[in-house]
C-alpha positions as CSV (number, residue, x, y, z in Angstrom):
1,M,-1.5,-7.3,-13.9
2,L,-4.8,-8.0,-15.8
3,W,-6.5,-8.8,-12.5
4,I,-5.2,-5.5,-11.0
5,Y,-6.6,-3.6,-13.9
6,L,-9.9,-5.3,-14.1
7,S,-10.5,-5.1,-10.3
8,E,-9.6,-1.4,-10.4
9,V,-7.1,-1.8,-7.6
10,I,-4.9,0.5,-9.6
11,W,-7.0,2.9,-11.6
12,Y,-4.0,4.8,-12.8
13,L,-3.7,2.7,-16.0
14,H,-6.2,5.1,-17.6
15,P,-5.1,8.5,-16.2
16,K,-7.6,11.2,-16.1
17,T,-5.4,14.1,-15.0
18,R,-1.8,15.2,-15.3
19,G,-1.2,14.0,-11.8
20,D,-2.6,10.6,-12.6
21,E,-0.3,10.5,-15.7
22,S,2.7,11.2,-13.5
23,V,1.7,8.4,-11.1
24,S,1.3,6.0,-14.0
25,L,4.8,6.9,-15.3
26,F,6.3,6.5,-11.7
27,L,4.6,3.1,-11.3
28,L,5.8,1.9,-14.7
29,G,9.3,3.2,-14.1
30,A,9.5,1.5,-10.7
31,F,8.2,-1.8,-12.2
32,T,10.8,-1.5,-15.1
33,L,13.6,-0.9,-12.6
34,Y,12.5,-3.8,-10.5
35,F,12.3,-6.1,-13.5
36,S,15.7,-5.0,-14.7
37,Y,17.2,-6.5,-11.5
38,I,15.6,-10.0,-12.0
39,I,16.4,-10.4,-15.7
40,G,19.4,-12.5,-16.6
41,S,20.9,-10.7,-19.6
42,P,23.2,-7.8,-18.6
43,S,22.6,-5.8,-21.8
44,I,18.8,-6.1,-21.5
45,A,19.0,-5.2,-17.8
46,L,21.0,-2.1,-18.6
47,I,18.5,-1.0,-21.2
48,L,15.6,-1.6,-18.8
49,K,17.3,0.3,-16.0
50,S,17.9,3.3,-18.3
51,F,14.3,3.1,-19.5
52,G,13.0,2.9,-16.0
53,I,15.1,6.0,-15.0
54,L,13.7,7.8,-18.1
55,L,10.2,7.1,-17.0
56,L,10.9,8.3,-13.5
57,I,12.4,11.5,-14.8
58,V,9.6,12.1,-17.3
59,G,7.1,11.4,-14.6
60,G,8.8,13.9,-12.3
61,V,8.9,16.6,-14.9
62,R,5.3,16.0,-15.8
63,T,4.2,16.9,-12.3
64,I,5.1,20.5,-13.2
65,W,5.2,20.5,-17.1
66,K,3.6,18.2,-19.6
67,V,6.7,16.9,-21.5
68,S,5.9,14.3,-24.2
69,A,6.4,10.8,-22.9
70,H,5.5,9.4,-26.4
71,T,8.3,11.3,-28.1
72,A,10.7,10.4,-25.2
73,G,10.0,6.8,-25.7
74,M,10.5,6.8,-29.5
75,S,13.7,8.8,-29.0
76,F,14.9,6.3,-26.4
77,M,14.3,3.5,-28.9
78,F,16.4,5.4,-31.5
79,A,19.2,6.0,-29.1
80,I,19.4,2.4,-27.8
81,A,19.2,1.0,-31.3
82,S,21.9,3.3,-32.5
83,M,24.1,2.6,-29.5
84,F,23.8,-1.2,-29.9
85,G,24.3,-1.0,-33.7
86,H,20.9,-2.1,-34.9
87,A,20.7,-0.1,-38.2
88,L,17.3,-1.2,-39.3
89,L,15.7,-0.4,-35.9
90,S,17.5,2.9,-35.8
91,I,16.2,3.9,-39.2
92,F,12.7,2.8,-38.3
93,A,12.7,4.8,-35.0
94,L,14.2,7.8,-36.8
95,L,11.4,7.7,-39.3
96,I,8.7,7.3,-36.6
97,I,9.9,10.1,-34.3
98,P,8.6,12.9,-36.6
99,I,5.3,11.1,-37.0
100,V,4.8,10.7,-33.3
101,S,5.9,14.3,-32.7
102,W,3.5,15.6,-35.4
103,S,0.6,13.5,-33.9
104,R,1.2,15.0,-30.4
105,L,1.2,18.5,-31.9
106,K,-1.8,17.8,-34.2
107,L,-3.9,16.4,-31.4
108,K,-2.9,19.5,-29.3
109,R,-1.7,17.3,-26.5
110,H,1.6,19.1,-26.3
111,T,3.4,22.3,-27.4
112,L,6.4,22.2,-29.7
113,M,8.7,22.8,-26.8
114,Q,7.2,19.9,-24.8
115,V,7.7,17.6,-27.7
116,I,11.3,18.8,-28.2
117,V,12.2,18.3,-24.5
118,G,10.7,14.8,-24.6
119,M,12.8,14.0,-27.6
120,I,16.0,15.4,-25.9
121,L,15.3,13.4,-22.7
122,G,14.7,10.2,-24.6
123,M,18.1,10.5,-26.4
124,I,20.2,11.9,-23.6
125,I,19.2,9.6,-20.7
126,P,20.4,6.3,-22.3
127,M,23.6,8.0,-23.5
128,L,24.4,9.1,-20.0
129,L,23.6,5.8,-18.4
130,I,24.9,3.3,-20.9
């Protein structure tokens, strides 16, 4: 992976446009889904599959509307930790979600609605798939 990045075979690791960001999310989602099939632990494989599907969905939505992938990722972590009964990780994620959301708004990278939709996607996708 490092060689691919350094040789600039895949230049999407540093996206410059929204289309590039979508391609990055699609590639990461596809890699995560692939990796979920070769990992041994069924629970980790299930988590990876749902995260890969989340990345593909967020990447698809981002081709037409810039939903917050950062907020989706943090919400995903909260949903997974809550579903698997990890109280400390759930509390940590729950405390980090507003910070990540605020930073996306403060940096003017997203609108409030884009952050909210990212948060909803991050929580709903694992609940539907696990």
